[in-house]
VOZA-99848 format. One line per field, with one value per atom (N, C-alpha, C): residue in one letter; atom name; x, y, z. Coordinates in pm, whole numbers, plus 50000, padded with zeros to 5 digits. Layout:
r: A_... $
a: CA_... $
px: X_... $
py: Y_... $
pz: Z_... $
This chain:
r: X_X_X_X_X_X_X_X_X_X_X_X_X_X_X_X_X_X_X_X_X_X_X_X_X_X_X_X_X_X_X_X_X_X_X_X_X_X_X_X_X_X_X_X_X_X_X_X_X_X_X_X_X_X_X_X_X_X_X_X_X_X_X_X_X_X_X_X_X_X_X_X_X_X_X_X_X_X_X_X_X_X_X_X_X_X_X_X_X_X_X_X_X_X_X_X_X_X_X_X_X_X_X_X_X_X_X_X_X_X_X_X_X_X_X_X_X_X_X_X_X_X_X_X_X_X_X_X_X_X_X_X_X_X_X_X_X_X_X_X_X_X_X_X_X_X_X_X_X_X_X_X_X_X_X_X_X_X_X_X_X_X_X_X_X_X_X_X_X_X_X_X_X_X_X_X_X_X_X_X_X_X_X_X_X_X_X_X_X_X_X_X_X_X_X_X_X_X_X_X_X_X_X_X_X_X_X_X_X_X_X_X_X_X_X_X_X_X_X_X_X_X_X_X_X_X_X_X_X_X_X_X_X_X_X_X_X_X_X_X_X_X_X_X_X_X_X_X_X_X_X_X_X_X_X_X_X_X_X_X_X_X_X_X_X_X_X_X_X_X_X_X_X_X_X_X_X_X_X_X_X_X_X_X_X_X_X_X_X_X_X_X_X_X_X_X_X_X_X_X_X_X_X_X_X_X_X_X_X_X_X_X_X_X_X_X_X_X_X_X_X_X_X_X_X_X_X_X_X_X_X_X_X_X_X_X_X_X_X_X_X_X_X_X_X_X_X_X_X_X_X_X_X_X_X_X_X_X_X_X_X_X_X_X_X_X_X_X_X_X_X_X_X_X_X_X_X_X_X_X_X_X_X_X_X_X_X_X_X_X_X_X_X_X_X_X_X_X_X_X_X_X_X_X_X_X_X_X_X_X_X_X_X_X_X_X_X_X_X_X_X_X_X_X_X_X_X_X_X_X_X_X_X_X_X_X_X_X_X_X_X_X_X_X_X_X_X_X_X_X_X_X_X_X_X_X $
a: N_CA_C_N_CA_C_N_CA_C_N_CA_C_N_CA_C_N_CA_C_N_CA_C_N_CA_C_N_CA_C_N_CA_C_N_CA_C_N_CA_C_N_CA_C_N_CA_C_N_CA_C_N_CA_C_N_CA_C_N_CA_C_N_CA_C_N_CA_C_N_CA_C_N_CA_C_N_CA_C_N_CA_C_N_CA_C_N_CA_C_N_CA_C_N_CA_C_N_CA_C_N_CA_C_N_CA_C_N_CA_C_N_CA_C_N_CA_C_N_CA_C_N_CA_C_N_CA_C_N_CA_C_N_CA_C_N_CA_C_N_CA_C_N_CA_C_N_CA_C_N_CA_C_N_CA_C_N_CA_C_N_CA_C_N_CA_C_N_CA_C_N_CA_C_N_CA_C_N_CA_C_N_CA_C_N_CA_C_N_CA_C_N_CA_C_N_CA_C_N_CA_C_N_CA_C_N_CA_C_N_CA_C_N_CA_C_N_CA_C_N_CA_C_N_CA_C_N_CA_C_N_CA_C_N_CA_C_N_CA_C_N_CA_C_N_CA_C_N_CA_C_N_CA_C_N_CA_C_N_CA_C_N_CA_C_N_CA_C_N_CA_C_N_CA_C_N_CA_C_N_CA_C_N_CA_C_N_CA_C_N_CA_C_N_CA_C_N_CA_C_N_CA_C_N_CA_C_N_CA_C_N_CA_C_N_CA_C_N_CA_C_N_CA_C_N_CA_C_N_CA_C_N_CA_C_N_CA_C_N_CA_C_N_CA_C_N_CA_C_N_CA_C_N_CA_C_N_CA_C_N_CA_C_N_CA_C_N_CA_C_N_CA_C_N_CA_C_N_CA_C_N_CA_C_N_CA_C_N_CA_C_N_CA_C_N_CA_C_N_CA_C_N_CA_C_N_CA_C_N_CA_C_N_CA_C_N_CA_C_N_CA_C_N_CA_C_N_CA_C_N_CA_C_N_CA_C_N_CA_C_N_CA_C_N_CA_C_N_CA_C_N_CA_C_N_CA_C_N_CA_C_N_CA_C_N_CA_C_N_CA_C_N_CA_C_N_CA_C_N_CA_C_N_CA_C_N_CA_C_N_CA_C_N_CA_C_N_CA_C_N_CA_C_N_CA_C_N_CA_C_N_CA_C_N_CA_C_N_CA_C_N_CA_C_N_CA_C_N_CA_C $
px: 72481_72338_72253_72127_72086_72065_72080_72046_71930_71844_71686_71674_71797_71730_71802_71866_71963_71877_71864_71783_71827_71664_71732_71765_71897_71948_72085_72102_72202_72318_72347_72441_72463_72592_72669_72758_72742_72888_73080_73151_73283_73251_73248_73276_73140_73001_72932_72910_72880_72906_72994_73101_73177_73104_73014_72966_72889_72822_72695_72666_72483_72455_72457_72341_72249_72350_72345_72519_72429_72284_72245_72283_72328_72384_72483_72624_72765_72745_72710_72754_72712_72645_72619_72684_72777_72821_72900_72982_73126_73139_73232_73271_73222_73166_73063_73157_73098_73184_73091_73111_73027_73152_73054_73084_72987_73108_73068_73001_72881_72819_72894_72935_72944_73118_73220_73341_73432_73340_73328_73448_73486_73599_73535_73566_73520_73582_73460_73558_73481_73592_73501_73490_73367_73253_73106_73039_72906_72917_72917_72917_72819_72823_72714_72766_72887_72936_73059_73093_73207_73350_73426_73536_73637_73610_73728_73645_73549_73500_73383_73382_73263_73154_73129_72934_72873_72759_72657_72588_72647_72630_72647_72697_72755_72640_72664_72580_72642_72576_72633_72612_72780_72795_72869_72855_72926_73091_73190_73305_73310_73455_73483_73506_73494_73532_73632_73679_73835_73972_74021_74192_74346_74400_74542_74639_74698_74824_74903_74850_74971_75102_75069_75173_75158_75225_75197_75281_75236_75362_75312_75438_75379_75379_75238_75275_75297_75408_75437_75499_75430_75363_75271_75204_75021_74981_74954_74873_74804_74868_74828_74671_74617_74494_74389_74267_74156_74197_74315_74276_74231_74165_74061_74098_74194_74271_74320_74328_74345_74459_74442_74511_74544_74654_74783_74794_74866_74894_74992_74916_75008_74961_75123_75179_75108_75084_74951_75018_74915_74982_74837_74927_74854_74889_74756_74780_74718_74795_74651_74620_74512_74443_74387_74426_74452_74304_74146_74055_74045_73992_73973_73867_73807_73768_73820_73970_74045_74074_74085_74147_74154_74235_74360_74221_74258_74179_74275_74271_74393_74293_74373_74279_74354_74335_74428_74369_74475_74513_74545_74430_74458_74501_74616_74703_74821_74944_75069_75122_75267_75263_75382_75428_75505_75451_75298_75300_75241_75289_75246_75364_75288_75372_75286_75350_75272_75240_75137_75061_74974_74989_74856_74760_74639_74569_74442_74359_74240_74156_74087_73923_73883_73767_73741_73630_73653_73571_73509_73361_73340_73325_73352_73326_73226_73211_73130_73207_73248_73245_73174_73214_73132_73249_73165_73234_73212_73218_73241_73121_72990_72888_72827_72856_72823_72709_72797_72683_72776_72702_72770_72820_72971_73013_73064_73004_73093_73216_73372_73410_73474_73631_73631_73760_73847_73999_73957_74045_74128_74175_74158_74267_74280_74376_74421_74322_74319_74190_74173_74294_74149_74135_74158_74118_73952_74003_73876_73740_73767_73614_73528_73456_73315_73350_73382_73443_73262_73281_73210_73024 $
py: 77108_77157_76989_76991_76871_76946_76839_76915_76901_76871_76981_77078_77139_77293_77361_77288_77427_77455_77645_77680_77648_77674_77625_77746_77761_77837_77920_77804_77919_77816_77747_77635_77690_77720_77672_77626_77583_77536_77656_77566_77685_77717_77700_77748_77690_77740_77712_77601_77514_77410_77306_77286_77211_77106_77063_77029_76952_76811_76745_76644_76667_76566_76718_76691_76765_76841_76957_76995_76993_76960_76918_76793_76728_76594_76529_76541_76576_76454_76332_76168_76153_76260_76298_76327_76454_76499_76479_76484_76465_76575_76583_76675_76644_76772_76757_76745_76644_76630_76628_76621_76651_76541_76437_76351_76342_76383_76379_76257_76250_76140_76118_76226_76215_76146_76217_76151_76123_76084_76019_76099_76226_76322_76306_76316_76369_76486_76561_76698_76750_76818_76889_77030_76975_77113_77044_77075_77103_77218_77182_77252_77160_77237_77229_77225_77249_77214_77133_77036_76941_77047_77041_77086_77029_76932_76798_76871_76848_76807_76972_77002_77113_77103_77011_76952_76966_76979_77006_76882_76763_76624_76545_76709_76651_76616_76496_76500_76476_76578_76553_76437_76406_76301_76395_76263_76274_76180_76259_76210_76123_76030_75909_75967_75938_76014_75889_75878_75798_75808_75844_75904_75864_75896_75793_76003_75999_76107_76113_76186_76204_76249_76420_76518_76586_76684_76746_76828_76920_77025_77004_77080_77164_77283_77355_77489_77503_77609_77615_77778_77809_77905_77985_78090_78153_78203_78121_78195_78364_78461_78603_78586_78703_78714_78675_78602_78622_78435_78411_78256_78230_78143_78065_77937_77925_77800_77847_77702_77750_77889_77943_78015_78009_77981_78036_77917_77977_77863_77713_77626_77520_77480_77429_77403_77227_77238_77158_77090_76980_76928_76990_76988_77053_76964_76897_76754_76773_76711_76659_76525_76502_76377_76294_76243_76137_76048_76093_75992_75909_75790_75700_75748_75849_75882_75962_75980_76034_76234_76264_76386_76395_76474_76509_76670_76663_76748_76791_76949_77013_77002_76982_77007_77001_77039_77009_76870_76825_76717_76639_76629_76666_76570_76541_76454_76514_76433_76498_76483_76615_76612_76510_76432_76369_76236_76217_76107_76057_76262_76260_76163_76100_76073_76029_76010_75957_75825_75827_75700_75651_75769_75768_75679_75657_75650_75708_75823_75906_75901_75963_75944_76118_76143_76263_76313_76403_76426_76604_76625_76721_76772_76904_76964_77109_77183_77276_77403_77498_77616_77700_77835_77935_78070_78116_78234_78406_78478_78614_78670_78637_78667_78598_78496_78375_78313_78232_78172_78003_77893_77788_77797_77749_77722_77563_77499_77369_77322_77287_77280_77134_77057_76970_76978_76826_76864_76632_76630_76461_76417_76246_76210_76046_76027_75929_75857_75729_75640_75601_75534_75452_75541_75679_75786_75822_75834_75898_75842_75637_75591_75691_75650_75711_75917_75956_76065_76155_76067_76138_76113 $
pz: 95531_95508_95412_95503_95346_95259_95116_94980_94950_95007_95035_95093_95221_95232_95198_95036_94914_94844_94867_94751_94549_94546_94371_94342_94301_94213_94314_94427_94486_94501_94432_94425_94282_94223_94085_94076_93916_93944_93893_93900_93898_93759_93652_93524_93446_93425_93327_93233_93227_93127_93167_93247_93299_93383_93457_93556_93490_93480_93489_93552_93582_93732_93843_93908_94010_94112_94130_94160_94381_94346_94496_94545_94455_94503_94411_94490_94513_94434_94495_94412_94320_94230_94098_94043_94060_93942_93899_93811_93696_93590_93520_93454_93337_93260_93140_93048_92937_92801_92696_92553_92493_92344_92265_92207_92074_91958_91845_91742_91730_91693_91539_91512_91317_91347_91407_91415_91552_91613_91739_91839_91813_91937_92028_92170_92269_92324_92396_92421_92571_92628_92780_92755_92829_92869_92785_92762_92699_92548_92464_92312_92188_92158_91994_91929_91863_91773_91789_91711_91800_91744_91835_91788_91694_91694_91577_91459_91402_91283_91233_91318_91310_91309_91259_91267_91448_91403_91502_91556_91511_91584_91687_91781_91925_92072_92146_92237_92389_92476_92605_92699_92717_92832_92995_93037_93140_93188_93180_93149_93275_93257_93389_93515_93640_93767_93764_93676_93721_93626_93674_93599_93639_93571_93562_93635_93659_93650_93516_93419_93317_93321_93408_93482_93604_93622_93709_93784_93850_93921_94061_94157_94294_94272_94271_94339_94441_94505_94611_94644_94534_94644_94619_94681_94651_94536_94440_94316_94375_94246_94197_94242_94305_94259_94356_94318_94409_94433_94492_94552_94642_94650_94762_94827_94793_94914_95042_95122_95249_95267_95428_95477_95578_95599_95532_95412_95312_95199_95271_95160_95179_94994_94987_94863_94840_94703_94692_94520_94478_94321_94248_94087_94015_93888_93836_93757_93586_93510_93410_93472_93468_93452_93330_93318_93171_93230_93143_93137_93013_93092_92979_92890_92874_92776_92635_92645_92559_92571_92659_92705_92871_92843_92970_93027_93153_93256_93323_93360_93480_93547_93741_93828_93886_94021_94146_94218_94227_94309_94464_94500_94672_94786_94763_94864_94893_94993_95036_94885_94871_94747_94728_94845_94835_94731_94754_94691_94530_94497_94351_94271_94158_94049_93926_93804_93708_93743_93653_93633_93773_93881_93964_93927_94009_93985_94050_94015_94065_94058_94135_94138_94192_94100_94093_94188_94269_94418_94351_94364_94382_94516_94546_94696_94655_94772_94766_94868_94787_94907_94848_94947_94936_94827_94804_94737_94793_94749_94840_94831_94744_94695_94848_94864_94987_94912_94798_94712_94706_94719_94721_94570_94572_94431_94391_94322_94333_94256_94297_94206_94234_94153_94204_94231_94301_94243_94192_94248_94195_94307_94356_94526_94433_94567_94492_94465_94345_94366_94543_94576_94768_94781_94781_94939_94817_94725_94688_94656_94742_94749_94876_94865_94942_95006_94933_94900_94821_94681_94691_94654 $
């Protein structure tokens, strides 16, 4: 479906305040952050008060779309609850991605699980999935940087 054909309000972020940029233009979507102009702390998501110094001197920033795999695990069993991944279940990597912005983000890692290794260069990749109510939900994963080119 073309971006222009998506009705306003039909596409939502996986979590409010977590994504920056137009959800209609996936190549412009980034992880949202907040940077304090007083102490320099960068935080995940949009915030009105700095998590470090408590001041209200934060501004919204889009975080880097590149990172490095800092730590990971392989999820080998279907998570409980309303898991919305492939059926039948396929094991996947779940990792802490260290961004050059000074923080680490937990994210699924989309690649063959044998490729996972600490220090792997990764690229942010937003995607759209349908929820049970028929809404388009913008979520994200990270992919090895060589595979990330052209996907966002």
